[in-house]
C-alpha positions in Angstrom: -20.5 -15.6 11.3 -19.8 -13.1 14.4 -16.4 -13.7 15.8 -15.8 -12.8 19.3 -12.4 -10.9 20.4 -11.8 -13.8 22.8 -11.5 -16.1 20.2 -9.6 -14.4 17.6 -7.0 -13.6 20.2 -6.4 -17.3 20.7 -5.8 -17.9 17.3 -3.3 -15.8 16.5 -0.4 -17.1 14.5 2.4 -15.4 16.0 5.7 -17.3 14.4 7.6 -16.3 11.3 6.3 -18.6 8.3 9.3 -20.4 6.4 9.6 -23.4 3.8 5.6 -23.9 4.4 6.2 -24.1 8.3 5.6 -21.9 11.3 8.8 -21.4 13.3 10.3 -19.7 16.2 12.8 -16.7 15.4 16.3 -18.3 15.7 17.3 -16.1 18.4 14.5 -16.9 20.5 13.1 -13.5 20.9 10.2 -12.0 20.4 8.4 -8.3 20.5 5.0 -7.2 21.8 2.3 -5.7 19.7 -0.4 -3.6 21.2 -4.1 -3.0 20.2 -4.2 1.2 19.2 -7.1 1.7 20.4 -6.5 0.8 24.1 -2.9 0.8 24.3 -3.4 -2.5 25.8 -1.2 -5.7 24.9 -1.9 -8.1 21.6 0.3 -10.2 20.8 3.8 -12.0 21.3 5.4 -12.0 17.4 8.6 -13.3 16.4 11.5 -11.4 16.3 13.1 -11.8 13.1 16.9 -11.0 12.3 19.7 -11.9 9.7 19.3 -15.6 10.2 15.6 -15.9 9.5 16.2 -13.9 6.5 18.7 -16.6 5.6 16.6 -19.3 6.2 13.1 -17.4 4.6 15.7 -16.9 1.5 17.1 -20.2 1.2 13.5 -21.9 1.3 12.4 -19.5 -1.4 15.5 -20.0 -3.6 15.5 -23.3 -3.7 11.5 -23.1 -4.0 12.4 -21.2 -7.4 15.4 -23.4 -8.4 13.4 -26.1 -8.1 10.5 -25.3 -10.3 7.8 -26.8 -8.4 5.5 -23.2 -9.0 7.4 -21.4 -11.9 7.6 -24.8 -14.0 3.6 -25.3 -12.7 1.1 -25.3 -16.3 -0.6 -21.9 -16.2 -3.5 -23.2 -16.1 -2.9 -24.8 -12.5 -1.2 -21.8 -11.1 -4.3 -19.9 -11.6 -6.7 -22.3 -10.0 -4.4 -22.0 -7.1 -4.1 -18.9 -6.5 -8.0 -19.0 -7.2 -8.6 -20.9 -4.4 -6.6 -19.0 -2.6 -8.3 -15.8 -3.0 -11.7 -18.0 -2.4 -10.0 -19.2 1.3 -9.6 -15.3 1.9 -13.0 -14.5 1.3 -14.1 -17.4 3.5 -11.8 -16.4 6.8 -13.2 -12.6 5.5 -14.9 -11.9 9.4 -11.6 -13.6 11.1 -9.1 -11.9 8.8 -11.3 -8.5 9.0 -11.1 -8.3 13.1 -7.9 -9.3 13.1 -7.0 -6.7 10.8 -9.1 -3.9 13.4 -7.5 -5.1 16.1 -4.1 -5.1 15.1 -4.0 -1.7 13.2 -6.7 0.0 14.7 -8.8 0.6 11.7 -12.4 0.6 11.5 -13.8 -3.1 11.1 -16.4 -1.9 9.1 -13.7 -1.0 6.4 -11.6 -3.8 6.9 -15.1 -6.2 6.7 -16.3 -4.4 3.3 -13.3 -3.1 2.0 -9.7 -3.9 3.0 -9.9 -8.0 2.9 -12.9 -8.0 0.0 -10.0 -6.4 -2.1 -7.2 -8.7 -0.8 -8.9 -11.1 -2.4 -10.0 -9.4 -5.3 -6.4 -8.3 -6.0 -5.2 -12.2 -5.9 -7.9 -13.6 -8.3 -7.2 -11.0 -10.3 -3.8 -11.2 -11.0 -4.4 -14.8 -10.5 -7.0 -14.6 -13.6 -4.3 -13.0 -16.5 -2.1 -15.8 -15.9 -2.9 -17.5 -18.7 -3.9 -15.0 -20.8 -1.0 -13.2 -21.2 1.3 -14.0 -24.7 4.8 -13.4 -25.4 6.0 -12.5 -28.5 7.7 -13.2 -32.0 9.9 -10.1 -33.1 9.2 -9.5 -36.9 12.8 -10.6 -38.0 12.9 -11.9 -41.8 12.4 -15.9 -42.8 15.9 -16.9 -42.2 15.6 -16.6 -38.4 12.9 -16.6 -35.5 13.3 -14.6 -32.2 11.3 -15.3 -29.6 11.0 -12.7 -26.6 9.5 -14.6 -23.9 9.1 -13.3 -19.8 10.6 -15.8 -17.0 10.3 -14.9 -13.4 12.9 -12.7 -12.2 13.0 -15.1 -9.3 13.4 -14.1 -5.5 11.1 -11.4 -4.8 12.1 -9.6 -1.4 8.5 -7.8 0.0 8.1 -5.6 2.4 5.1 -3.8 3.2 3.1 -1.0 5.5 1.5 -0.7 8.7 -1.8 1.6 7.4 -3.4 -1.5 5.3 -2.0 -4.7 6.1 -3.1 -7.6 4.3 -4.4 -5.0 1.1 -0.5 -4.0 0.1 0.9 -7.5 0.9 -2.0 -8.2 -2.0 -0.3 -5.7 -3.9 3.2 -7.4 -4.0 1.8 -10.9 -3.8 -0.4 -11.2 -6.3 1.8 -10.3 -9.9 4.4 -11.7 -7.9 2.9 -15.3 -7.4 1.4 -15.2 -11.1 4.2 -14.6 -12.8 5.8 -17.8 -11.2 8.2 -16.1 -8.4 9.0 -17.0 -5.1 8.5 -14.4 -2.0 10.5 -13.5 1.2 7.5 -10.6 3.0 8.4 -8.6 5.9 5.2 -7.1 7.2 5.2 -4.1 9.4 6.6 -4.6 12.8 3.4 -3.3 14.2 1.1 -5.2 12.1 2.0 -8.6 11.5 -1.0 -10.6 12.2 -3.3 -10.8 9.4 -0.2 -11.6 7.1 0.8 -14.5 8.4 -2.7 -16.1 8.7 -2.5 -15.6 4.7 0.5 -17.5 4.6 -1.0 -19.8 5.7 -4.2 -19.7 4.0 -1.7 -19.9 0.9 0.0 -22.9 2.3 -3.9 -24.2 2.4 -4.6 -23.5 -1.2 -1.7 -25.8 -2.6 1.0 -23.5 -2.6 4.4 -25.8 -2.6 6.8 -25.2 0.4 9.1 -22.4 0.4 6.8 -20.1 -2.7 5.9 -18.1 0.5 7.9 -17.0 3.6 6.9 -14.6 5.9 9.6 -12.6 8.4 7.8 -10.1 11.1 10.4 -8.0 13.1 11.8 -4.7 12.6 12.8 -2.8 9.4 16.3 -2.1 10.6 17.2 -5.6 10.8 14.8 -7.5 8.7 13.9 -5.4 6.1 17.6 -4.2 5.4 19.0 -7.7 5.6 16.3 -8.3 2.5 17.7 -5.2 1.1 21.1 -6.2 1.6 20.4 -10.2 0.8 22.3 -11.0 -2.8 20.5 -14.2 -3.2 17.1 -11.7 -3.3 16.8 -10.5 -7.0 14.0 -7.6 -6.4 12.8 -5.6 -3.4 9.2 -4.2 -3.2 8.6 -1.3 -0.9 6.0 0.3 0.0 6.0 3.2 2.6 8.1 6.3 3.7 10.8 8.1 0.9 13.3 8.1 3.2 13.2 4.5 4.1 12.6 3.8 0.1 16.0 5.9 0.2 17.9 3.2 1.9 16.9 0.4 0.1 17.9 1.7 -3.1 21.3 2.3 -1.2 21.3 -1.2 0.0 20.6 -2.7 -3.5 23.6 -0.8 -5.2 26.0 -2.1 -2.5 24.8 -5.7 -3.2 23.4 -7.1 -5.8 21.8 -4.5 -7.9 18.8 -6.4 -7.2 15.5 -4.4 -9.0 13.8 -2.2 -6.7 10.2 -1.1 -6.6 9.1 1.6 -4.6 5.7 3.4 -3.7 6.8 5.8 -1.3 5.2 9.2 0.4 2.5 12.1 -0.8 1.2 15.4 -0.2 -1.7 15.0 -2.7 -3.5 17.9 -3.7 -7.1 18.3 -4.3 -8.3 21.2 -6.7 -11.6 22.8 -6.6 -11.7 25.2 -9.3 -14.7 27.9 -9.2 -17.1 26.1 -11.7 -17.1 23.4 -9.1 -20.6 21.7 -9.3 -22.6 20.6 -5.6 -20.5 21.5 -3.2 -22.0 19.2 -0.9 -20.8 16.1 -2.2 -17.1 17.7 -3.4 -17.2 18.3 0.5 -18.1 14.3 0.9 -15.2 13.4 -1.5 -12.6 15.5 0.0 -13.4 14.7 3.4 -13.2 11.4 3.0 -9.4 11.7 0.9 -8.3 13.1 4.2 -9.9 11.2 7.1 -10.2 8.7 6.0 -8.1 5.8 7.6 -7.2 8.1 9.8 -5.7 9.8 7.3 -3.3 7.1 7.2 -3.0 6.8 3.6 -0.1 7.3 1.2 -2.6 9.5 -1.7 -4.7 10.8 1.2 -6.0 14.2 -0.2 -3.7 16.3 2.3 -3.9 19.4 0.5 -7.4 21.5 -0.2 -6.5 24.2 -3.0 -9.6 25.6 -4.0 -10.7 28.9 -5.8 -10.9 31.9 -3.4 -14.8 32.2 -4.6 -15.8 28.9 -2.8 -13.3 28.6 -0.1 -15.8 29.9 2.8 -18.4 27.7 1.0 -16.9 25.0 0.5 -14.9 25.3 4.2 -18.5 25.6 6.0 -19.6 22.5 4.5 -16.1 20.6 5.7 -16.5 21.4 9.0 -19.6 20.0 8.9 -18.5 16.9 7.5 -16.0 16.2 10.3 -19.1 16.1 12.8 -20.2 12.9 10.4 -16.7 11.3 11.1 -17.1 9.8 14.7 -14.0 8.5 16.4 -14.1 6.0 18.6 -14.2 1.7 19.1 -12.7 0.6 16.0 -15.6 -2.4 16.6 -18.4 -0.1 16.9 -19.8 -0.8 13.6 -20.9 3.7 14.2 -17.0 4.6 14.2 -15.8 5.6 11.2 -12.2 7.0 12.7 -10.2 5.0 14.7 -6.8 5.8 16.6 -3.4 6.4 15.2 -1.0 2.6 14.7 1.3 3.9 17.9 1.5 6.1 20.3 4.6 7.6 18.8 2.6 8.0 15.4 -0.2 9.9 17.6 2.9 12.4 19.1 4.1 13.0 15.8 0.6 14.0 14.4 0.0 16.0 17.3 3.3 17.9 17.1 3.0 18.4 13.4 -0.5 20.2 14.7 1.2 22.4 17.0 3.6 23.6 13.7 1.0 24.4 12.0 0.0 26.8 14.8 3.3 28.1 14.9 3.5 28.8 11.6 0.3 30.9 11.6 -2.5 28.7 10.0 -5.6 28.9 11.5 -7.1 26.2 13.4 -10.4 26.0 12.4 -11.6 22.5 13.5 -9.9 19.4 15.9 -6.5 19.5 16.2 -6.4 18.0 19.3 -6.1 14.4 21.3 -9.5 12.7 22.3 -10.9 9.0 23.8 -7.6 9.4 26.1 -10.0 7.4 29.1 -9.6 4.6 26.2 -5.9 4.1 26.5 -6.3 4.3 22.4 -4.5 6.9 20.2 -7.0 9.0 18.5 -7.0 12.2 17.1 -9.9 14.2 16.3 -10.2 15.3 12.2 -8.5 18.2 11.6 -8.7 21.6 9.4 -6.4 24.3 9.1 -7.1 27.6 7.3 -4.7 30.4 6.0 -2.4 27.7 5.1 0.7 28.9 2.7 2.0 26.2 0.4 5.8 26.7 1.8 4.8 25.7 5.4 5.6 22.5 6.5 2.3 21.6 7.5 1.6 21.3 3.6 4.7 20.4 2.4 5.6 17.5 4.4 3.6 14.1 5.0 1.8 14.4 8.3 0.2 10.8 7.1 -3.0 11.7 9.8 -6.7 13.4 9.5 -5.0 16.6 8.7 -6.4 18.7 5.8 -4.6 21.9 4.8 -6.6 24.7 2.9 -4.7 27.2 0.1 -6.5 29.5 -1.9 -5.8 30.2 -5.5 -7.1 32.6 -8.1 -6.1 31.3 -11.4 -6.1 27.8 -13.1 -2.0 28.7 -13.7 -2.0 29.7 -10.0 -4.0 26.1 -9.1 -1.4 23.9 -11.1 1.8 25.7 -9.4 0.4 24.6 -6.4 -0.2 21.5 -6.9 2.8 20.7 -8.2 4.7 22.9 -5.8 5.8 19.2 -3.5 8.6 17.0 -3.7 5.8 14.1 -3.7 3.6 13.0 -6.9 1.4 10.1 -5.9 -2.0 11.2 -6.5 -4.2 14.6 -7.1 -7.8 15.3 -7.5 -9.4 18.0 -9.6 -12.9 19.4 -9.2 -14.1 21.3 -11.9 -17.4 21.0 -15.1 -15.4 22.6 -17.7 -14.5 18.8 -19.8 -11.4 20.9 -21.3 -10.6 22.5 -17.9 -10.6 18.7 -16.5 -8.3 17.4 -19.7 -5.9 20.4 -19.6 -5.2 20.1 -15.8 -4.9 16.7 -15.6 -2.2 16.5 -17.8 -0.6 19.4 -16.0 -0.9 17.7 -13.0 2.5 15.8 -11.9 0.9 13.0 -10.1 0.5 8.9 -11.0 -2.8 9.1 -10.7 -5.7 12.1 -11.5 -9.0 12.1 -10.3 -11.5 14.4 -11.8 -15.0 15.2 -9.8 -14.1 12.2 -7.5 -11.2 11.0 -4.8 -10.3 7.9 -6.6 -7.2 5.4 -7.0 -8.7 3.8 -9.9 -8.7 0.3 -9.3 -7.1 -2.9 -9.9 -6.8 -2.4 -13.8 -4.7 0.8 -13.2 -1.3 1.4 -12.4 -0.8 3.0 -8.8 2.5 4.9 -8.6 4.1 8.0 -8.3 6.3 10.9 -9.9 8.9 12.5 -8.5 9.7 11.1 -4.4 6.6 9.1 -4.6 8.0 6.3 -6.4 10.4 4.8 -8.2 10.7 1.5 -10.6 7.5 0.7 -11.0 3.9 0.6 -10.1 1.4 -2.0 -8.1 -2.0 -3.6 -9.9 -2.7 -4.0 -13.0 -0.9 -6.1 -16.2 2.1 -3.3 -15.5 2.8 -5.3 -12.3 3.4 -7.9 -13.8 6.6 -7.1 -16.0 8.7 -5.9 -13.2 8.2 -9.3 -11.3 9.6 -10.6 -14.9 13.0 -10.4 -16.8 12.6 -10.3 -20.8 14.6 -13.0 -22.3 15.5 -13.3 -26.3 15.9 -16.3 -27.8 17.4 -16.1 -31.3 16.9 -19.2 -33.6 18.8 -19.4 -36.8 16.7 -21.5 -39.2 18.4 -24.3 -41.8 18.6 -23.0 -45.3 17.8 -26.3 -47.0 15.7 -28.7 -45.4 17.1 -31.8 -43.3 18.0 -35.4 -45.0 
């Protein structure tokens, strides 16, 4: 079904979603979002604050304590979440267009990847609900020791603007599957798809209070959630700087569990024996230009053997010509705008810093399509980058690739690990021994070999060092972090009862 922009605008949900109902902010305030492709106003969103967080947490706590969700038969909870996933699939076109308008993402991506993978994530975790077993410990015949998982309670989730629906699903899937209730804060810039998802969840049958959405600024809503004494865990995807503050807030309040998926400066290592440089160039370009480089696992450092650097760089420059920037609703567009003017200015400032540091600008480096009013930056490649430069150490979060040369395997590993981050990495080699050896040596949560990959829903996603803390998204490992382990110890009578 084709849905026009006018129709989708008329159906935006813009109020907070608390206890099964759309409501205005207690203060009555709202804030305006804009379409980053045009710079024009898009929606007026309810601006939550501490009072709204209190309302949402009270609803989530009542639902958690009442047991309507956690006490539901696992098979019934599974069927309800699968129904939720089915409804997301049924509304793919609407949600994809909403996300494209809200975040500036190419519609071709949101339609084929973001929204289908949102539904797929919910469905995958739902299917696991009645397939995970608790344990009986080997304690001898006089006792029975059961190790059971129980929901942690009320989960607070804070999600980013680069994948609004998909990152929400990475939190909601395992948190809801394990019987928790959730208060979730979308990014201030991109609240629309998550508010619609909450409505679909209610249509699927989720009880009141199980899923609550409070939009608003991180400095008020996010902080209120992190400090709230009736939230049992906080799950966050975003910058390392913000993640660090959430740890402080949790420590100063109720020592809630904190799960952080943070930034990255991911290396892409190309060895001298890498075969098919055309395919390598496609993969490495995709790793940095996909989603406009607004991706925590973006392969922003190309660490390439000196012997193949010039040949690969030539192919990469040719690749940039296939990454067409333009209207996100145009099927030909592969690069949309930066999410806000402020973020565009930040990316352009890093490009200036790279020039000032002495890196050679090979291609790109400019704001483009300024006449549209949108915030577009062309794909950019720097050569001659040293790993101690700011552009090689700091997360730019835009379509900017830094090319760094090396001569030996040991040097490549040292360069890859010389960063405060450790989220992801890619490695290109035809030698299976080198592949295994280097994949083990690289300090990153995910290492793709001969491909840029974050794995799939069966594999955990999280980082080393300042890229992560406390847990992982995706896979069955995500279920454990939203549960408490309890030991139930039964002493057996030493003789039969009369």
